[in-house]
C-alpha positions as CSV (number, residue, x, y, z in Angstrom):
1,M,35.4,-22.7,-5.2
2,N,37.5,-20.2,-7.2
3,Q,37.0,-16.4,-7.2
4,S,35.4,-16.2,-10.7
5,T,32.7,-18.7,-9.6
6,L,31.9,-16.5,-6.6
7,T,31.8,-13.4,-8.7
8,N,29.4,-14.9,-11.2
9,T,27.0,-16.3,-8.6
10,P,23.8,-14.1,-8.7
11,A,22.8,-12.6,-5.4
12,M,19.6,-14.1,-3.9
13,S,16.9,-11.6,-3.1
14,P,15.7,-11.8,0.5
15,P,12.3,-13.4,0.9
16,I,9.2,-11.4,1.4
17,S,8.5,-11.7,5.1
18,V,4.8,-12.0,6.0
19,M,3.1,-11.9,9.4
20,I,-0.4,-13.3,9.6
21,I,-3.0,-12.0,12.1
22,D,-6.2,-14.1,12.2
23,D,-8.2,-15.5,15.1
24,H,-9.3,-18.6,13.2
25,P,-6.8,-21.5,13.7
26,T,-7.6,-23.2,10.4
27,M,-7.2,-20.0,8.4
28,L,-4.0,-19.2,10.3
29,W,-2.6,-22.7,9.5
30,G,-3.7,-22.6,5.9
31,L,-2.1,-19.2,5.2
32,S,1.1,-20.2,6.9
33,Q,1.3,-23.4,4.8
34,L,0.5,-21.4,1.6
35,I,3.3,-18.8,2.2
36,S,5.8,-21.3,3.5
37,G,5.3,-23.2,0.3
38,E,6.6,-20.2,-1.6
39,T,10.1,-20.5,0.0
40,P,12.6,-19.0,-0.9
41,R,10.4,-16.2,-2.4
42,M,8.3,-15.7,0.8
43,K,8.5,-16.7,4.4
44,V,6.3,-16.5,7.5
45,S,7.8,-14.1,10.0
46,G,5.1,-14.5,12.7
47,T,1.5,-15.4,13.4
48,A,-0.9,-13.9,15.9
49,R,-4.5,-14.6,16.9
50,N,-5.3,-11.3,18.6
51,A,-4.1,-7.8,19.2
52,E,-2.1,-8.8,22.3
53,E,-0.1,-11.4,20.4
54,A,0.4,-9.1,17.4
55,N,1.7,-6.2,19.6
56,A,4.1,-8.5,21.3
57,Q,5.7,-9.7,18.0
58,I,5.5,-6.8,15.5
59,Q,8.5,-4.8,16.8
60,D,10.9,-7.8,16.6
61,A,9.4,-9.3,13.4
62,V,9.2,-6.1,11.4
63,P,7.5,-8.0,8.5
64,D,7.4,-6.6,4.9
65,I,3.7,-7.5,4.7
66,V,1.0,-8.1,7.4
67,L,-2.1,-10.1,6.4
68,L,-4.7,-8.7,8.8
69,D,-8.2,-10.0,9.6
70,L,-10.4,-7.2,10.8
71,D,-12.5,-9.3,13.2
72,L,-10.2,-10.7,15.8
73,D,-12.6,-12.6,18.1
74,G,-14.5,-9.4,18.9
75,E,-11.5,-7.1,18.7
76,N,-11.4,-4.5,15.8
77,G,-8.4,-5.1,13.6
78,L,-8.5,-1.4,12.6
79,D,-7.2,-0.5,16.0
80,L,-4.0,-2.4,15.2
81,L,-3.1,-0.4,12.1
82,P,-1.2,2.5,13.8
83,T,1.0,0.0,15.6
84,L,1.6,-2.2,12.6
85,L,2.4,0.8,10.4
86,A,4.7,2.5,13.0
87,N,7.8,1.4,11.1
88,P,8.7,2.4,7.5
89,V,8.9,-1.1,6.2
90,T,5.6,-2.9,7.0
91,R,2.7,-2.7,4.6
92,V,-0.7,-4.0,5.6
93,L,-3.0,-6.2,3.4
94,I,-6.5,-6.8,4.7
95,L,-7.7,-10.3,4.4
96,T,-11.3,-10.4,5.7
97,G,-14.8,-11.7,5.5
98,E,-16.1,-8.2,6.4
99,R,-18.7,-7.0,3.9
100,Q,-19.5,-3.5,5.1
101,Q,-17.9,-1.2,2.6
102,T,-17.6,1.7,5.2
103,V,-15.4,-0.5,7.4
104,L,-13.2,-1.5,4.4
105,D,-12.9,2.1,3.3
106,Q,-11.8,3.1,6.8
107,A,-9.1,0.4,6.6
108,V,-7.7,2.1,3.5
109,Q,-8.0,5.6,4.9
110,K,-6.0,4.4,8.0
111,G,-3.2,3.1,5.8
112,A,-4.0,-0.4,4.5
113,R,-2.5,-0.9,1.0
114,G,-5.0,-3.5,-0.2
115,I,-8.1,-5.6,0.6
116,L,-8.7,-9.3,-0.1
117,R,-11.8,-11.3,0.6
118,K,-11.3,-14.5,2.5
119,D,-12.7,-16.4,-0.4
120,A,-9.9,-15.2,-2.6
121,S,-7.9,-17.9,-4.4
122,A,-4.5,-18.9,-3.2
123,E,-3.1,-17.4,-6.5
124,H,-4.7,-14.0,-5.8
125,V,-3.4,-14.0,-2.2
126,L,0.2,-14.6,-3.3
127,K,-0.1,-12.1,-6.1
128,A,-1.5,-9.4,-3.8
129,I,1.3,-9.9,-1.3
130,E,3.9,-9.6,-4.1
131,K,2.3,-6.5,-5.6
132,V,1.9,-4.7,-2.3
133,Y,5.5,-5.5,-1.4
134,Q,6.5,-3.9,-4.6
135,G,4.7,-0.7,-3.6
136,E,1.5,-1.1,-5.5
137,I,-2.0,-0.8,-4.2
138,W,-4.4,-3.8,-4.3
139,L,-7.8,-2.2,-4.5
140,D,-10.6,-2.3,-7.1
141,R,-11.6,0.9,-8.8
142,S,-14.9,1.2,-7.0
143,T,-13.1,1.2,-3.6
144,L,-10.8,3.9,-4.8
145,G,-13.7,6.0,-6.0
146,R,-15.5,5.7,-2.6
147,V,-12.4,6.3,-0.5
148,F,-11.5,9.5,-2.4
149,S,-15.0,10.8,-3.2
150,E,-15.1,13.0,-0.1
151,F,-12.1,14.9,-1.4
152,M,-13.8,15.6,-4.8
153,E,-16.0,18.5,-3.7
154,P,-14.4,21.6,-5.2
155,A,-13.7,24.4,-2.7
156,A,-15.9,27.5,-3.0
157,A,-14.6,29.9,-5.5
158,H,-14.4,32.7,-3.0
159,T,-12.5,30.6,-0.4
160,P,-8.8,31.2,-0.5
161,D,-6.7,28.0,-0.7
162,P,-4.0,28.2,2.0
163,E,-2.0,25.5,0.2
164,A,-1.9,27.2,-3.2
165,K,1.7,28.5,-2.6
166,V,2.8,25.0,-1.7
167,R,1.6,23.6,-5.0
168,D,3.1,26.6,-6.8
169,S,6.5,25.5,-5.5
170,L,6.2,22.2,-7.5
171,T,8.4,22.0,-10.6
172,G,7.0,21.0,-14.0
173,R,8.7,17.6,-13.6
174,E,7.1,17.1,-10.2
175,R,3.7,18.0,-11.5
176,K,4.1,15.5,-14.3
177,I,5.1,12.8,-11.8
178,I,2.0,13.5,-9.7
179,E,-0.1,13.2,-12.8
180,M,1.4,9.9,-13.6
181,V,0.9,8.6,-10.1
182,V,-2.8,9.4,-10.3
183,E,-3.3,8.0,-13.8
184,G,-1.2,4.9,-12.9
185,Q,-2.9,4.4,-9.5
186,G,-1.2,1.2,-8.3
187,A,1.6,1.1,-10.9
188,S,5.0,0.3,-9.5
189,N,7.9,2.8,-9.3
190,K,9.6,0.8,-12.1
191,V,6.6,1.2,-14.4
192,L,6.3,4.9,-13.7
193,A,10.0,5.5,-14.1
194,G,9.9,3.8,-17.5
195,K,7.0,6.0,-18.7
196,L,8.9,9.1,-17.6
197,F,12.2,7.9,-19.2
198,I,14.0,8.3,-15.9
199,S,15.7,5.8,-13.5
200,E,13.9,4.5,-10.4
201,H,16.5,6.3,-8.3
202,T,15.7,9.6,-9.9
203,L,12.0,8.9,-9.5
204,R,12.4,8.2,-5.8
205,N,14.4,11.5,-5.4
206,H,11.5,13.4,-7.1
207,L,8.9,11.7,-4.9
208,T,10.8,12.5,-1.8
209,S,10.9,16.2,-2.8
210,I,7.1,16.1,-3.6
211,Y,6.4,14.4,-0.2
212,N,8.3,17.1,1.6
213,K,6.6,19.9,-0.2
214,L,3.1,18.6,0.1
215,D,3.6,17.1,3.6
216,V,2.5,13.6,2.7
217,G,4.2,10.4,3.7
218,N,3.7,8.0,0.7
219,R,2.2,7.5,-2.7
220,L,-1.3,6.7,-1.3
221,E,-1.3,10.0,0.7
222,L,0.0,11.7,-2.4
223,Y,-2.9,10.3,-4.5
224,V,-5.4,11.5,-1.9
225,Y,-3.9,15.0,-1.9
226,A,-3.9,15.2,-5.7
227,V,-7.5,14.1,-5.9
228,K,-8.5,16.5,-3.2
229,H,-6.9,19.5,-5.0
230,Q,-7.8,18.3,-8.5
231,M,-4.3,18.5,-9.8
232,G,-3.5,17.7,-13.5
233,R,-5.8,15.3,-15.2
234,I,-7.3,14.0,-11.9
235,E,-10.8,15.0,-12.6
236,R,-11.0,12.7,-15.6
237,T,-9.2,9.9,-13.9
238,S,-11.3,10.1,-10.7
239,Q,-14.4,9.9,-12.8
240,Q,-13.1,6.7,-14.4
241,A,-12.5,5.2,-10.9
242,K,-16.2,5.6,-10.2
243,D,-17.4,3.9,-13.4
């Protein structure tokens, strides 16, 4: 093979690595077959039936996505979230039969990036994995409204806001980016950068500066912060999320 051929060969993107945590053998097998069938776009990096097996694998596997059932044969999957999210790579997508909205909302508040029902189609499962991997949030508008509603009560007019100076340190461009994050909700960095007419690299630099100033760790936490402090056009957008 000559050098020109090597040069012109497009680089293959690494597969999205997925770890599956579910106590039902049939579900575990079916999801493994579904994801393995997407090779080379996706791969299964590990499977676990309970918290003990998950804890034993997560540090070595470091998957891009974890598909997590909340009921692990009597164990609460919510208790696993801090361990699963201890590294900066892994994002958690809940795949559950749980119907109690308070439990699902807790999963999001603890860092889950999306929720799927166990009766979701194979197409939706694969699409959710891909979108969450790309940095988007896989949640319906009603869930967003519930999760963030507790932050919507305006502070008393006479109560000083200790974080006012922090927000005052934001530049005009940073405020615009926060506004776009809220209005776009789960939009990818690529989409947001396009709307702002800047590169994804520049957007990431701005987001890093915003995270440092507001002491948040990611876009989901930034969204929560912005809703809580009613920044930009959030009041209108948050009302839409409840409709």
